[in-house]
Legacy VTK file of the C-alpha trace (Angstrom):
# vtk DataFile Version 3.0
C-alpha trace
ASCII
DATASET POLYDATA
POINTS 472 float
182.369 105.664 89.494
183.732 103.752 92.075
181.329 100.541 93.560
181.108 99.451 96.737
181.064 95.762 97.633
177.750 95.652 97.486
176.588 97.338 94.507
179.599 95.123 92.794
178.103 92.241 93.344
174.325 93.680 92.429
175.610 94.221 89.795
177.284 91.128 88.023
174.509 89.605 89.475
172.225 91.478 87.281
174.703 91.643 84.917
175.046 87.830 84.565
172.291 87.418 85.534
170.581 88.828 82.697
173.332 86.452 79.934
172.377 84.013 81.805
168.714 84.110 80.500
169.989 85.595 76.732
172.214 82.233 77.035
169.499 79.671 78.336
167.116 81.123 75.897
169.396 80.564 73.301
170.918 76.922 74.547
166.366 76.388 74.240
166.132 77.289 70.545
169.243 75.080 69.818
168.161 72.049 72.130
164.276 73.085 69.451
166.073 72.692 66.413
167.401 69.935 67.647
164.639 67.629 69.107
162.506 69.004 65.674
165.756 67.198 63.009
166.524 64.693 65.229
163.391 63.107 66.848
162.316 61.772 70.008
165.537 58.871 69.420
168.028 60.844 67.690
167.670 63.235 70.526
167.854 60.596 73.487
170.713 59.619 71.310
172.229 63.621 71.724
172.012 63.381 75.697
173.467 59.584 75.533
176.771 62.049 74.214
176.204 65.125 75.790
176.456 62.838 79.995
178.941 60.751 79.093
181.541 63.250 77.501
180.431 65.362 80.579
181.195 62.879 83.417
184.985 62.799 81.022
185.362 66.644 81.509
184.460 65.872 85.333
186.836 63.544 86.167
189.600 66.064 84.687
188.404 68.917 86.539
190.200 67.471 89.705
189.005 70.429 92.700
190.534 72.849 90.702
188.471 75.303 90.107
187.454 75.865 93.627
190.195 75.446 95.069
191.804 78.708 93.383
189.051 80.630 93.576
189.852 79.890 97.971
193.956 80.323 97.170
193.912 83.294 95.415
190.791 85.562 97.416
193.440 84.610 100.608
195.408 87.546 101.874
198.765 87.905 100.326
197.946 85.249 97.093
200.144 84.867 94.453
197.864 85.124 92.363
199.689 84.693 89.249
201.761 81.356 90.368
197.970 79.673 91.088
196.506 80.806 88.553
198.984 79.753 85.893
199.935 76.400 87.459
196.154 75.369 87.861
195.435 76.591 83.828
198.568 73.494 82.595
197.514 70.854 85.471
193.452 71.615 84.106
195.191 71.495 80.365
196.879 68.080 80.623
195.071 66.362 82.889
192.095 67.357 80.930
194.022 66.328 77.257
194.584 62.943 78.423
191.455 62.124 80.546
188.908 63.223 77.753
190.984 61.841 75.284
190.230 58.407 76.143
186.138 59.114 76.464
185.645 57.234 73.264
187.981 54.317 74.272
185.122 53.411 77.135
182.387 54.282 75.579
183.284 51.540 73.426
182.665 49.526 75.805
178.892 50.156 76.159
176.140 48.943 74.374
175.344 52.415 72.140
175.098 52.595 68.283
177.946 54.012 66.594
176.841 57.351 66.252
177.097 57.978 69.375
180.358 56.887 69.667
181.448 58.718 66.771
179.738 61.720 68.865
181.865 61.332 71.679
184.658 61.201 70.052
183.701 64.734 68.415
182.515 66.771 71.892
185.370 65.188 73.280
187.422 68.028 72.372
184.205 70.305 72.844
184.360 69.780 76.445
188.070 69.988 76.736
188.153 73.154 75.595
185.335 74.651 77.790
186.943 72.764 80.389
189.737 74.278 80.080
187.940 77.648 80.619
186.134 76.955 83.611
189.469 76.818 86.472
189.878 80.639 84.663
186.230 81.857 86.119
188.226 81.910 90.113
190.176 85.201 88.733
186.607 87.201 87.196
184.807 85.650 90.489
187.794 87.289 92.673
187.294 90.380 90.549
183.959 90.350 91.160
184.132 90.567 87.273
181.730 88.042 86.230
180.569 90.078 83.790
182.721 89.081 81.510
182.340 85.632 82.191
178.802 86.135 80.746
180.145 87.751 77.723
182.211 85.187 77.135
178.859 82.873 77.035
176.770 84.166 75.708
179.835 85.240 72.233
180.224 80.905 72.883
175.949 80.187 72.642
175.593 82.080 69.637
178.552 80.644 67.778
176.813 77.751 68.485
173.599 78.345 67.941
174.386 79.403 64.142
175.974 76.286 63.774
173.526 73.663 65.134
171.089 75.832 62.448
173.806 75.815 59.536
174.161 71.910 59.846
170.190 71.540 60.298
169.471 73.465 56.857
171.948 71.766 54.757
171.103 68.013 56.463
174.840 67.746 57.563
173.601 64.933 59.972
174.177 64.120 63.664
177.701 64.000 63.973
177.857 67.665 62.944
175.647 68.665 65.241
177.379 66.975 67.934
180.934 69.019 66.526
178.441 72.721 66.448
180.250 72.571 70.685
183.389 71.762 69.765
182.992 75.812 67.651
181.576 77.679 70.228
183.368 76.722 72.802
186.970 78.272 70.771
184.952 80.738 70.658
185.155 81.382 74.265
188.277 79.897 75.070
189.648 82.398 73.387
187.475 85.632 75.086
188.440 84.436 78.197
191.808 84.508 77.027
191.643 88.422 76.411
189.608 89.114 79.343
191.870 87.495 82.206
194.677 89.206 80.866
193.312 92.344 82.776
194.203 90.373 85.735
197.014 87.970 85.320
199.120 87.224 82.214
197.573 83.310 81.069
200.855 81.087 80.217
201.633 77.754 80.471
203.692 76.489 84.459
204.705 73.418 85.106
206.300 73.933 88.719
205.257 70.022 89.272
205.678 70.841 93.397
203.371 73.520 93.369
201.167 70.801 91.151
201.385 68.786 93.836
200.214 71.470 96.325
197.316 72.555 94.704
196.398 68.133 94.448
196.876 67.507 97.695
193.952 70.609 98.423
191.969 69.237 95.074
191.245 66.166 95.640
189.297 65.778 98.641
186.638 68.368 96.148
187.698 66.362 93.110
186.746 62.766 94.582
183.327 65.008 95.842
182.519 65.413 91.714
183.202 62.740 90.649
180.949 61.208 92.982
178.433 64.435 92.793
178.590 63.500 88.827
177.345 59.380 89.153
174.495 60.580 91.178
173.246 63.674 89.190
174.243 61.787 85.856
174.487 58.969 86.649
170.338 58.325 86.229
170.723 58.963 82.838
173.066 56.321 81.821
171.354 54.052 83.633
168.118 54.802 81.982
170.392 54.417 78.903
171.728 50.948 79.447
167.981 49.738 80.652
165.836 51.353 78.182
165.906 52.755 75.237
167.184 56.156 73.677
163.214 57.282 73.911
163.433 57.303 77.512
165.960 59.121 78.073
165.031 61.871 75.386
162.273 62.061 77.001
163.947 62.605 80.551
166.966 64.524 79.129
164.415 67.774 78.309
163.400 67.894 81.357
166.668 67.206 83.182
168.049 70.138 80.082
165.720 72.252 81.424
166.580 71.718 84.773
170.424 71.785 84.275
169.199 75.436 82.586
167.950 76.884 85.810
170.933 75.515 88.487
172.772 78.654 86.581
171.021 80.608 89.380
172.279 79.405 93.254
176.318 79.071 90.864
176.539 82.105 89.916
175.315 84.209 93.183
177.752 81.868 95.491
179.943 82.117 93.592
179.875 85.516 93.927
179.824 85.733 97.311
182.544 82.916 98.336
185.882 84.833 98.497
183.443 87.046 100.512
182.598 83.704 102.791
186.908 82.158 102.579
188.383 86.240 103.748
185.920 86.312 106.748
184.660 82.663 107.604
188.315 83.289 110.544
188.544 86.452 110.312
184.924 88.532 111.139
182.304 85.882 111.772
180.033 88.728 111.966
180.459 89.351 108.504
180.674 85.617 107.220
177.414 84.519 108.701
175.850 88.419 107.553
177.172 87.254 104.167
175.890 83.908 104.226
171.998 84.571 105.966
171.253 86.811 103.223
172.600 84.827 99.925
169.780 81.967 101.133
167.146 84.901 101.827
168.098 85.636 98.469
168.143 82.034 97.570
164.767 81.511 98.236
163.279 84.677 97.802
164.446 83.413 93.850
163.496 80.174 94.067
160.239 79.262 95.149
158.510 81.789 92.492
160.480 79.527 89.341
159.561 76.253 90.841
155.928 77.538 91.620
155.447 78.559 88.089
157.479 75.893 86.700
154.555 73.372 88.079
151.840 75.268 86.999
153.482 76.044 82.796
155.114 72.636 83.102
152.674 71.858 79.714
153.846 75.266 78.147
157.863 74.927 78.709
157.776 71.070 77.348
155.253 72.711 74.307
158.707 75.335 73.155
160.714 72.750 72.372
157.999 69.906 70.967
154.706 69.625 69.659
155.038 66.100 69.706
156.515 63.605 71.731
158.346 63.584 75.132
154.071 63.489 76.570
155.528 62.637 79.679
158.518 64.760 79.875
155.987 68.188 81.767
155.325 65.450 85.013
159.373 64.356 85.561
159.886 68.204 84.634
157.475 68.650 87.610
159.308 66.280 89.765
162.959 67.914 89.213
161.322 71.317 90.165
161.169 69.477 94.057
165.671 68.404 93.883
166.032 72.124 92.715
165.282 73.795 95.793
167.604 71.505 97.800
170.423 72.427 94.343
170.467 76.377 95.367
170.379 75.637 99.184
173.463 72.899 98.651
174.946 75.765 96.752
175.714 77.489 99.195
176.182 75.017 102.208
178.128 73.537 99.569
180.732 76.335 99.434
180.127 77.370 103.542
181.679 73.587 104.025
184.953 74.927 101.487
185.252 77.741 102.503
185.333 76.205 106.286
188.579 73.708 104.927
186.301 70.965 105.144
186.578 69.080 102.174
186.581 65.773 102.859
184.061 66.015 105.284
182.196 67.101 102.113
183.757 64.085 99.820
182.249 61.960 103.031
178.332 63.841 102.194
178.248 63.291 98.471
180.096 59.685 98.939
176.602 59.020 100.683
174.143 60.810 98.551
176.370 58.275 95.898
175.920 54.854 97.115
172.417 55.553 98.264
171.345 56.918 94.550
172.722 53.553 92.913
171.080 51.327 95.250
167.474 53.971 94.639
168.291 54.368 90.391
168.576 50.342 90.246
165.393 49.343 92.191
163.287 52.205 90.919
164.518 52.743 86.933
163.675 49.630 85.393
160.270 49.467 87.165
159.282 53.675 87.160
161.594 54.511 84.563
161.857 57.714 83.903
159.363 59.265 87.017
161.551 56.606 88.854
165.185 58.525 88.215
162.848 62.176 88.898
161.882 60.735 91.821
165.410 58.920 92.757
167.362 62.599 92.274
164.726 64.112 94.556
165.837 62.153 97.644
169.377 62.054 96.797
169.653 65.993 96.965
167.125 65.625 100.030
169.564 63.623 101.812
173.000 65.602 100.061
171.261 68.878 101.489
170.253 67.423 105.434
173.568 66.305 105.861
175.243 69.268 104.488
172.733 70.699 107.261
174.482 68.930 109.853
177.951 69.255 109.166
177.831 73.171 109.043
176.593 73.117 112.699
179.138 71.065 113.718
181.885 72.615 112.389
180.846 75.940 113.061
178.595 76.222 115.332
175.377 78.591 112.651
173.140 77.257 110.575
171.405 81.227 108.955
167.706 81.201 109.472
165.138 80.311 106.996
162.301 82.698 108.753
161.924 84.338 105.208
160.187 80.759 103.697
157.569 81.793 105.242
156.673 84.425 103.054
157.772 83.567 99.861
155.877 81.266 99.893
152.663 82.751 100.292
153.734 85.126 97.668
154.273 82.425 95.403
150.913 80.936 95.711
149.587 83.844 95.186
151.429 84.489 91.850
150.355 80.251 91.739
146.902 82.184 91.942
146.948 84.721 89.411
148.537 82.338 86.721
146.148 79.434 87.056
144.137 81.648 86.444
144.977 83.286 83.601
146.480 79.026 82.196
145.273 79.927 78.766
147.745 82.587 78.582
151.004 82.027 76.083
154.038 81.009 78.470
155.285 84.344 77.960
152.925 86.783 79.033
152.480 83.863 82.299
156.183 84.557 83.196
155.387 88.090 82.797
152.315 87.663 84.524
154.078 86.660 87.159
157.323 88.316 88.151
154.478 91.762 87.902
152.360 89.633 90.432
155.745 88.102 92.429
157.493 90.647 93.037
155.497 93.391 94.834
154.117 90.483 96.845
157.175 89.369 98.089
157.452 94.035 99.106
153.833 93.743 100.012
154.916 91.109 102.751
158.146 91.867 103.775
160.171 89.722 102.597
162.094 92.158 101.016
162.217 95.642 102.700
163.134 99.523 101.549
166.357 99.305 102.743
168.080 96.622 101.338
166.558 98.387 98.129
168.100 101.403 98.550
171.057 99.599 99.733
171.107 97.966 95.782
170.097 100.711 94.400
172.054 103.893 95.714
174.807 105.196 93.741
LINES 1 473
472 0 1 2 3 4 5 6 7 8 9 10 11 12 13 14 15 16 17 18 19 20 21 22 23 24 25 26 27 28 29 30 31 32 33 34 35 36 37 38 39 40 41 42 43 44 45 46 47 48 49 50 51 52 53 54 55 56 57 58 59 60 61 62 63 64 65 66 67 68 69 70 71 72 73 74 75 76 77 78 79 80 81 82 83 84 85 86 87 88 89 90 91 92 93 94 95 96 97 98 99 100 101 102 103 104 105 106 107 108 109 110 111 112 113 114 115 116 117 118 119 120 121 122 123 124 125 126 127 128 129 130 131 132 133 134 135 136 137 138 139 140 141 142 143 144 145 146 147 148 149 150 151 152 153 154 155 156 157 158 159 160 161 162 163 164 165 166 167 168 169 170 171 172 173 174 175 176 177 178 179 180 181 182 183 184 185 186 187 188 189 190 191 192 193 194 195 196 197 198 199 200 201 202 203 204 205 206 207 208 209 210 211 212 213 214 215 216 217 218 219 220 221 222 223 224 225 226 227 228 229 230 231 232 233 234 235 236 237 238 239 240 241 242 243 244 245 246 247 248 249 250 251 252 253 254 255 256 257 258 259 260 261 262 263 264 265 266 267 268 269 270 271 272 273 274 275 276 277 278 279 280 281 282 283 284 285 286 287 288 289 290 291 292 293 294 295 296 297 298 299 300 301 302 303 304 305 306 307 308 309 310 311 312 313 314 315 316 317 318 319 320 321 322 323 324 325 326 327 328 329 330 331 332 333 334 335 336 337 338 339 340 341 342 343 344 345 346 347 348 349 350 351 352 353 354 355 356 357 358 359 360 361 362 363 364 365 366 367 368 369 370 371 372 373 374 375 376 377 378 379 380 381 382 383 384 385 386 387 388 389 390 391 392 393 394 395 396 397 398 399 400 401 402 403 404 405 406 407 408 409 410 411 412 413 414 415 416 417 418 419 420 421 422 423 424 425 426 427 428 429 430 431 432 433 434 435 436 437 438 439 440 441 442 443 444 445 446 447 448 449 450 451 452 453 454 455 456 457 458 459 460 461 462 463 464 465 466 467 468 469 470 471
């Protein structure tokens, strides 16, 4: 059965969402096992390693991911040439950039365990970095179900090795190595799935590399700047405070990171469509943007209300002792998640409009603001200051994105759906509060059962829209 565009997006979104739920559940189980094994301080060391090496993986991205998505979505694009050269460029850059991570870590006041852990993690993140550049291929062909399978498979393998290493008390460094072992499986699978569309091979067209880098460098700079203000709070905590503080903040932040997948997934599916129609069919472009924004708002508000009402129970899923301040930190970070949802759409609109340099400027302002506020508030308020700074930074960046979009294409999508989603979410929160004595699983089910009919009855979702998604 051949699916139309709306049905393909719906299928990819639903399959990816279900797979991501599984992946997040596995990720949370991994975190729970690690916390139980390493404790608050040891988990803080784990967060330092992952955060530190993630910085270098972003440096190795070179802005290629978004450029590949945009370029292969253009009419008449040479998909094979673009994908293979971008893959080879990322492979080469990642090898050298991630290779120096350990030596840079020696400049920081970290323990030997953390420094050796960074060296071990570098190999795993190099594999994951090479996988990411190929994802644009699956976005173009609306085949993100394949990516979902790859990610779940990698998580399953990582979970197995984490459990095995803990069961036999192998220690901290082996826990870190589980990332590499899972990434090997993901790398092999992504290459196999990609071969359906393009035969992946190394391509050293240096002139084309130069062309890619000229287009991607504003995005590379943007990614580095975003990385600084998105991850620097953890680095500041690791230097200004202790591993326990990093652990408390890191647990809440890990939960936030595993929720960010949703806007990235939805916008990732619509990015090729936006890129295709922004200059050729403005009405269709506006329609896609509006539907995407409505969907993001309808999805975010119940997540936010639900997380705030149950934050203590959410943290309790991972540990029964320690991490006493993590629920409040999570409540603060959830506010930032709302701006991240919006920013995922608005940043991709700016990229589709070929305004990467403006995006880099926005992120630069956000970075400076974040650095200054972190230096002011972390010494005094520790992880609470870091969380509040994250919220303020995301608000500033999202506001600047809206301004740039309006000035560039003279269009801002409507936020009328916000009130309806708020009312439905508030009703859900009242019900959750009434049944607050129940287990988190039951509360999650109750939340869905209350919210979906409420948003429908209020008019947030129409019969016509449901029919379009369900029609065969």
